[in-house]
C-alpha positions in Angstrom: 132.3 76.6 102.6 134.2 73.8 104.2 134.3 73.4 108.0 137.4 71.9 109.7 137.1 71.8 113.5 136.4 75.3 114.7 137.8 76.9 111.6 136.1 77.5 108.3 137.8 77.4 105.0 136.2 80.3 103.1 136.9 79.1 99.5 133.6 78.1 98.0 131.4 80.7 96.5 127.6 80.5 96.0 126.6 83.3 93.7 123.4 84.9 94.7 123.6 82.9 98.0 121.9 80.1 96.1 121.3 77.1 98.4 122.9 78.9 101.3 120.9 78.7 104.6 121.3 82.0 106.4 118.5 82.0 108.9 116.0 79.9 110.8 112.3 80.8 110.4 108.9 79.7 111.6 107.0 81.9 109.1 106.9 79.8 105.9 108.2 76.6 104.4 108.9 75.9 100.7 109.5 72.4 99.3 110.8 73.2 95.8 111.0 69.5 94.7 107.3 68.8 95.5 105.9 72.3 94.8 104.6 73.0 98.4 104.3 76.3 100.2 103.2 76.5 103.8 102.5 79.7 105.9 103.1 78.9 109.6 102.4 75.2 108.7 99.2 75.8 106.7 99.2 74.7 103.0 98.8 77.6 100.6 96.1 75.7 98.8 93.9 75.6 101.9 94.6 79.3 102.7 93.7 80.2 99.1 90.5 78.3 99.3 89.3 79.2 102.8 91.2 82.2 104.1 91.3 85.9 103.5 94.1 88.4 103.3 93.4 89.8 106.7 93.3 86.3 108.2 96.5 85.2 106.5 98.2 88.5 107.7 97.2 87.8 111.3 98.6 84.2 110.9 101.9 85.5 109.6 102.2 88.2 112.2 101.1 86.3 115.3 101.8 82.7 114.4 98.3 81.3 114.6 95.0 81.5 112.9 92.7 84.1 114.6 89.5 83.3 116.4 86.4 85.1 115.1 86.8 87.8 117.8 90.5 88.2 117.1 89.9 88.5 113.3 87.1 91.0 113.9 89.5 93.1 116.1 92.3 92.9 113.6 90.1 93.9 110.7 88.8 96.8 112.8 92.4 97.9 113.5 93.3 97.9 109.8 90.1 99.9 108.9 90.8 102.5 111.6 94.3 103.1 110.3 93.1 103.9 106.8 94.4 107.4 106.8 97.6 109.2 106.1 98.7 112.6 107.4 97.7 115.6 105.3 101.3 116.7 105.1 102.3 113.4 103.6 99.5 113.7 101.0 100.8 117.2 100.2 104.4 115.8 99.7 103.0 113.0 97.6 101.2 115.4 95.4 104.6 116.8 94.3 106.6 113.6 93.6 103.8 111.3 92.5 103.4 113.2 89.3 106.8 112.2 88.0 107.6 108.9 89.6 106.5 105.4 88.9 103.9 104.1 91.4 106.5 101.7 93.0 108.9 104.6 93.4 106.2 106.7 95.0 105.4 103.9 97.4 109.0 103.5 98.4 109.4 107.2 98.9 106.2 107.6 100.9 107.0 104.7 103.2 110.4 106.2 104.0 108.8 109.6 104.8 106.2 107.9 107.1 109.0 107.7 109.7 108.6 111.5 110.1 105.0 111.1 111.2 105.5 108.3 113.8 104.8 109.8 117.2 106.5 106.8 118.9 109.4 106.8 116.5 112.0 106.1 119.2 110.1 103.2 120.7 111.8 100.0 119.5 109.8 97.6 121.6 108.1 94.6 119.9 104.7 96.0 120.8 105.5 99.3 119.0 106.8 97.4 116.0 103.7 95.3 115.7 101.6 98.5 115.7 103.9 99.9 113.0 103.5 96.7 111.0 99.7 96.8 111.2 99.8 100.5 110.3 101.9 99.8 107.2 99.5 97.0 106.1 96.6 99.4 106.5 98.2 102.4 104.8 100.0 100.9 101.8 96.8 100.6 99.8 96.1 104.3 100.4 99.5 105.3 99.2 99.2 103.2 96.1 95.7 104.4 95.3 96.6 108.1 96.0 99.8 108.0 94.0 98.1 106.4 91.0 95.2 108.8 90.9 97.5 111.8 91.5 99.8 110.6 88.6 96.7 110.4 86.3 95.4 113.8 87.4 92.3 112.2 89.0 90.6 113.2 92.3 91.7 111.2 95.3 89.1 108.7 96.6 88.9 108.6 100.4 89.0 105.2 102.0 85.9 103.6 103.5 86.1 101.9 106.9 83.1 99.7 106.2 84.8 97.8 103.4 87.2 94.8 103.7 90.9 95.3 102.8 90.8 94.2 99.1 87.4 95.8 98.5 88.6 99.2 99.8 91.7 99.0 97.6 89.6 98.6 94.5 87.2 101.3 95.6 90.0 103.8 96.1 91.6 102.9 92.7 88.5 102.9 90.6 86.2 105.2 92.4 83.3 102.7 92.6 82.4 99.5 94.4 83.6 96.4 92.6 81.7 93.2 92.0 82.3 90.3 94.4 84.4 88.3 91.9 86.9 91.1 91.4 87.2 91.6 95.2 87.8 87.9 95.7 90.4 87.8 93.1 92.4 90.7 94.6 92.0 89.2 98.0 93.3 85.8 96.7 96.2 87.4 94.9 97.3 89.2 98.1 97.0 85.9 100.1 99.2 84.1 97.5 101.8 86.9 97.5 101.8 87.6 101.2 104.9 85.4 102.1 107.6 83.4 100.4 110.5 82.8 102.8 113.8 84.5 102.0 113.0 86.0 98.6 115.2 88.9 97.6 113.0 91.7 99.0 112.3 89.9 102.3 116.1 89.2 102.7 116.7 92.9 102.0 114.3 93.8 104.8 116.0 91.4 107.2 119.5 92.7 106.3 118.4 96.2 107.0 116.7 95.5 110.3 119.6 93.3 111.4 121.6 96.6 111.8 118.9 97.6 114.3 117.6 100.2 111.9 113.8 100.7 112.0 110.7 99.2 110.5 110.3 101.9 107.9 113.9 101.6 106.6 113.5 97.8 106.4 110.2 98.0 104.4 111.7 100.8 102.2 114.6 98.5 101.4 112.2 95.7 100.6 110.2 97.8 98.2 113.3 99.0 96.4 114.4 95.4 95.9 110.9 94.3 94.8 111.0 96.9 91.9 113.6 94.9 89.9 112.4 93.0 86.8 113.8 89.8 88.2 111.5 90.1 91.2 108.3 92.1 91.4 108.8 93.7 88.1 108.5 90.3 86.3 104.7 90.4 86.3 104.6 93.4 83.9 107.2 91.9 81.7 105.0 88.9 81.1 102.2 91.2 79.8 104.7 93.1 77.6 105.8 89.7 76.2 102.2 88.8 75.3 101.7 92.2 73.6 104.9 91.5 71.6 103.7 88.0 70.6 100.3 89.5 69.7 98.5 86.3 68.7 98.3 82.6 69.9 99.5 81.4 66.5 102.8 83.3 67.0 103.7 81.7 70.3 105.8 78.8 69.1 108.0 80.8 66.8 108.4 83.4 69.5 109.6 80.8 72.1 111.9 79.2 69.6 113.5 82.6 68.7 114.0 83.6 72.4 115.5 80.2 73.3 117.7 80.2 70.3 119.2 83.5 71.5 119.6 82.0 75.0 117.2 84.4 76.6 114.5 83.9 79.2 110.8 83.4 78.7 109.3 85.5 81.4 106.9 83.8 83.8 108.9 80.5 83.8 111.6 79.3 86.1 112.2 79.9 89.8 115.2 79.8 92.1 113.5 77.5 94.5 110.8 75.5 92.7 111.9 72.6 90.4 108.3 71.8 89.5 105.1 73.9 89.2 104.9 76.8 91.6 101.7 76.0 93.6 100.6 79.7 93.4 100.8 79.5 89.6 98.4 76.6 89.5 95.9 78.5 91.6 96.2 81.6 89.5 95.9 79.8 86.3 92.4 78.6 87.2 91.6 82.1 88.5 92.7 83.7 85.2 90.5 81.3 83.3 87.5 82.1 85.4 87.9 85.9 85.3 88.7 85.7 81.6 85.5 83.8 80.8 83.4 86.2 82.9 84.9 89.3 81.3 84.7 87.7 77.8 88.5 88.2 77.3 90.5 85.0 77.1 93.1 86.1 74.6 96.0 86.4 77.0 94.9 83.3 78.9 94.8 81.2 75.8 98.2 82.5 74.7 99.7 81.5 78.1 98.2 78.0 77.9 99.8 77.6 74.5 103.0 79.0 75.9 103.1 76.4 78.6 102.6 73.6 76.0 105.4 74.9 73.8 107.8 75.3 76.7 107.1 71.7 77.7 107.5 70.6 74.1 110.9 72.4 74.0 112.1 70.3 77.0 112.1 73.1 79.5 110.0 71.2 82.1 112.6 68.3 82.0 115.2 71.0 83.0 113.0 72.1 86.0 111.8 75.3 84.3 108.1 75.5 85.1 105.5 78.3 85.3 106.0 80.6 88.3 103.5 82.9 90.1 104.1 85.7 87.6 102.8 83.9 84.5 99.1 84.3 85.1 99.1 87.2 87.5 99.3 89.9 84.9 96.4 88.7 82.7 94.3 88.4 85.9 95.1 92.0 86.9 94.4 93.1 83.3 90.9 91.6 83.3 89.9 93.3 86.5 91.1 96.7 85.4 94.4 97.0 87.2 96.7 99.1 85.0 100.1 97.6 84.2 102.1 100.3 86.0 100.5 99.1 89.3 101.5 95.4 88.9 104.6 95.6 91.1 102.8 97.7 93.8 100.0 95.1 93.9 102.7 92.5 94.7 103.9 94.8 97.5 100.4 95.1 99.0 100.3 91.4 99.5 104.0 90.9 100.5 103.9 93.6 103.2 102.5 91.1 105.7 105.4 88.8 105.1 107.9 91.6 105.3 106.6 92.8 108.6 106.6 89.2 110.0 110.2 88.7 109.0 111.3 92.0 110.5 109.7 91.0 113.8 111.3 87.5 113.6 114.7 89.0 112.8 114.5 91.3 115.8 113.4 88.5 118.1 116.8 86.8 117.7 119.0 89.3 115.9 122.4 88.9 114.6 123.9 91.3 112.1 123.7 89.8 108.6 127.2 90.2 107.2 128.3 87.6 104.6 131.8 87.3 103.2 133.1 87.8 99.6 135.9 85.9 97.9 138.4 88.5 96.7 139.6 87.9 93.1 141.5 91.1 92.4 145.3 91.8 92.3 147.4 91.5 95.4 150.4 93.4 96.9 150.6 96.2 94.3 153.3 98.8 94.9 151.9 102.3 95.4 153.3 104.8 92.8 153.3 108.4 93.9 151.0 110.7 91.9 153.8 112.6 90.2 155.3 109.4 88.8 152.0 107.9 87.3 
């Protein structure tokens, strides 16, 4: 798009809005050339090492790290909101039997609007409460919908457990060991925010119309579902199942590349070097694989990396992304593949809420242009003469 004085020549097209800056944000920063990711100025490596999901969520929502007292209060707020209306549970018992978990989550979040007693209050304070409510309730919706779809009894949440610990408890019906809890917590920290990714942009577009928080998050979940976004994690595991063995990796890669198709778990619109989250999750996948005595997928992925580099993909800027080691990590802690994209949503909800709040703070309707390439000045022919 070329600017000449006050006028703009609308001739250049950037498909997928690639490299187009459409907003200013204080929430996160990505340096794709150096492989850096910051939440509110804090490096993801430090947050992964020292923080928790609750602490990272507070940071994203309020713009600063919490004090001990603030974190205690925030965790208490999340715990106290671990309940969903009985009527919503009854509705879920109908549609969760036939929908994918991600579809059940999207539907349930949309219906939550019906149960908001302050639904017409659009103040920032009311939206912050809604955001905290959504962060607290999404794990319940995911766990309930999964267990309903499997014909299992619903496990009620516990307020004495931390966020990640309670999620695993509701999914599996038992308390998990500390390592599994730490891995889920870490995963949610790493997935909590990533600037204007497709689902976050979808949320901001929706709220820019002055719609509501539930509509924005519903839009985000619907966008996340796609195999080029949140659905990519499960496709990596399906790829590994197709390869079957480490010895088959090289031939598989050569065959896929020869057909000009993508190797899932590699390449990113922003990063031109290793995704920093992928580096963290690679080490996590190794540790959990060793502990569980199951390194098959991990070893296949390590071999996959070496083959991709050998094939010259790294020189082209195609490096591992966050999806590569996420699935095998989930697999080793007992998270079923149909929940992979919902696990992504359980982390990203904090970033979505933060972006909705930021968009509303300085709102302008998001309405890009399109370059028309169709016919012009056609003559209308009456119906009887066509």
